[in-house]
C-alpha positions as CSV (number, residue, x, y, z in Angstrom):
1,X,0.0,0.0,0.0
2,X,1.3,3.4,-1.0
3,X,2.3,5.6,2.0
4,X,1.4,9.3,1.8
5,X,4.4,11.5,2.4
6,X,4.4,13.2,5.7
7,X,7.0,16.0,6.1
8,X,7.8,16.7,9.7
9,X,7.3,20.5,9.1
10,X,5.0,22.9,7.5
11,X,5.9,23.5,3.9
12,X,5.6,27.3,4.4
13,X,9.4,27.7,3.9
14,X,9.4,31.5,4.4
15,X,7.9,31.0,7.9
16,X,10.4,28.3,9.0
17,X,13.5,29.1,11.1
18,X,16.9,28.4,9.6
19,X,17.2,25.4,11.9
20,X,13.9,24.0,10.7
21,X,14.9,24.5,7.1
22,X,18.1,22.6,7.6
23,X,16.2,19.8,9.4
24,X,13.7,19.7,6.5
25,X,16.4,19.4,3.9
26,X,18.1,16.6,5.9
27,X,14.7,14.9,6.2
28,X,14.1,15.3,2.4
29,X,17.5,13.8,1.5
30,X,17.2,10.9,4.0
31,X,13.6,10.2,3.0
32,X,14.4,10.1,-0.8
33,X,15.5,6.5,-1.1
34,X,12.4,5.3,0.7
35,X,10.1,7.6,-1.4
36,X,11.7,6.4,-4.6
37,X,11.1,2.8,-3.7
38,X,7.4,3.6,-2.8
39,X,7.1,5.4,-6.2
40,X,8.5,2.4,-8.0
41,X,6.1,0.1,-6.2
42,X,3.1,2.4,-6.8
43,X,3.8,2.7,-10.5
44,X,4.4,-1.0,-11.0
45,X,1.2,-1.8,-9.2
46,X,-0.8,0.3,-11.6
47,X,-2.4,-1.6,-14.5
48,X,-0.5,-0.8,-17.7
49,X,2.7,0.2,-15.9
50,X,3.8,-3.1,-14.5
51,X,6.9,-3.1,-16.6
52,X,8.0,0.5,-15.8
53,X,11.8,0.7,-15.6
54,X,13.0,2.9,-12.9
55,X,16.5,3.1,-14.4
56,X,16.8,6.9,-14.0
57,X,17.0,7.3,-17.8
58,X,15.5,10.2,-19.7
59,X,13.2,7.6,-21.4
60,X,11.7,6.6,-18.0
61,X,10.3,10.1,-17.6
62,X,8.0,9.5,-20.6
63,X,6.3,6.6,-18.7
64,X,6.4,8.6,-15.4
65,X,4.5,11.5,-17.1
66,X,1.9,9.0,-18.4
67,X,1.5,7.4,-14.9
68,X,1.0,10.8,-13.2
69,X,-1.6,11.6,-15.8
70,X,-3.4,8.3,-15.3
71,X,-3.4,8.4,-11.5
72,X,-4.0,12.1,-10.8
73,X,-6.9,13.0,-8.5
74,X,-8.5,16.2,-7.2
75,X,-10.6,17.1,-4.2
76,X,-14.1,17.7,-5.5
77,X,-15.0,20.8,-3.5
78,X,-11.7,22.7,-3.4
79,X,-10.2,21.5,-6.6
80,X,-6.9,21.0,-4.8
81,X,-4.7,17.9,-5.4
82,X,-5.6,15.0,-3.2
83,X,-2.9,14.2,-0.6
84,X,-2.1,11.1,-2.6
85,X,-1.6,13.1,-5.9
86,X,0.5,15.7,-4.0
87,X,2.6,12.9,-2.5
88,X,3.0,11.3,-6.0
89,X,4.2,14.7,-7.2
90,X,6.9,15.0,-4.5
91,X,8.0,11.4,-5.1
92,X,8.1,12.0,-8.8
93,X,10.1,15.2,-8.2
94,X,12.7,13.3,-6.3
95,X,13.0,10.9,-9.2
96,X,13.0,13.8,-11.8
97,X,15.8,15.5,-9.9
98,X,17.9,12.3,-9.7
99,X,17.4,11.8,-13.5
100,X,18.8,15.3,-14.1
101,X,21.8,14.6,-11.8
102,X,22.5,11.2,-13.3
103,X,22.5,12.6,-16.8
104,X,24.7,15.5,-16.0
105,X,27.4,14.8,-13.5
106,X,28.0,18.5,-12.8
107,X,24.6,18.7,-11.0
108,X,23.8,18.1,-7.3
109,X,21.0,18.5,-4.9
110,X,21.5,21.8,-3.1
111,X,19.7,23.4,-0.2
112,X,18.6,26.9,-1.4
113,X,18.9,28.6,2.0
114,X,21.3,31.4,1.3
115,X,18.9,33.5,-0.8
116,X,16.3,36.1,0.0
117,X,13.2,34.9,1.7
118,X,11.1,36.1,-1.2
119,X,13.0,33.9,-3.6
120,X,10.5,31.3,-5.0
121,X,12.9,28.4,-4.1
122,X,13.9,29.7,-0.7
123,X,14.7,26.9,1.8
124,X,13.8,24.2,-0.7
125,X,15.8,21.3,-2.2
126,X,16.9,22.2,-5.7
127,X,19.0,20.7,-8.4
128,X,21.8,23.0,-9.5
129,X,25.4,23.4,-10.6
130,X,27.6,25.6,-8.4
131,X,24.5,27.1,-6.8
132,X,23.5,28.8,-10.1
133,X,20.3,28.3,-12.0
134,X,18.3,26.3,-9.4
135,X,15.8,23.8,-10.7
136,X,13.1,23.1,-8.1
137,X,11.7,19.6,-9.0
138,X,9.0,19.7,-6.4
139,X,7.6,23.0,-7.7
140,X,7.8,21.7,-11.3
141,X,6.0,18.4,-10.5
142,X,3.3,20.0,-8.4
143,X,2.7,22.6,-11.2
144,X,2.7,19.8,-13.8
145,X,0.0,17.9,-11.8
146,X,-2.2,21.0,-11.5
147,X,-1.6,21.7,-15.2
148,X,-2.9,18.3,-16.1
149,X,-6.2,19.2,-14.5
150,X,-6.4,22.7,-16.0
151,X,-5.7,21.4,-19.5
152,X,-2.5,23.4,-19.8
153,X,-0.2,20.3,-19.5
154,X,-0.2,16.8,-21.0
155,X,1.8,13.7,-20.2
156,X,4.5,14.5,-22.7
157,X,5.3,17.9,-21.1
158,X,7.3,16.2,-18.4
159,X,9.9,15.0,-20.8
160,X,9.9,18.5,-22.5
161,X,10.4,20.1,-19.0
162,X,13.4,17.7,-18.5
163,X,14.8,18.6,-21.9
164,X,14.5,22.3,-21.1
165,X,16.3,22.0,-17.8
166,X,19.0,19.7,-19.2
167,X,19.7,22.1,-22.0
168,X,19.7,25.1,-19.6
169,X,22.3,23.4,-17.4
170,X,24.5,22.3,-20.3
171,X,24.4,25.7,-21.9
172,X,25.2,27.6,-18.7
């Protein structure tokens, strides 16, 4: 059974203390292997995705985009993502970030803590090279999930998003 992600802190990063932000980043990085395993199990237990290959290849993102599209859910009254869909987005973001890193060895996960509090990525785990041009996979995947509902995104946009960031990192 898929376990909904449960961060130990609020996700209102601008309201968190520096100590809480550091603890959140440590939790995120420590939780990542477990979450990637849960994501793999969730995908493979979905009809039509039993043979999904979680090899961290660019090609695997095509199937991941299709799976997110097939499993997305919204709360009827508010229109917000369900906790499960939000959790899937965070898990998929961890995977997406790792694919970026594995295909470009100059990239790493970085804690975006030394920026202004009004920075969109403040306090969050980002993928970057030398702390420049941060890519926030969690924001990307949550926005992707909302976009699927709003009709502004389709499953193939995940691989296009990857290609954009991959090119941006290689060109910088």
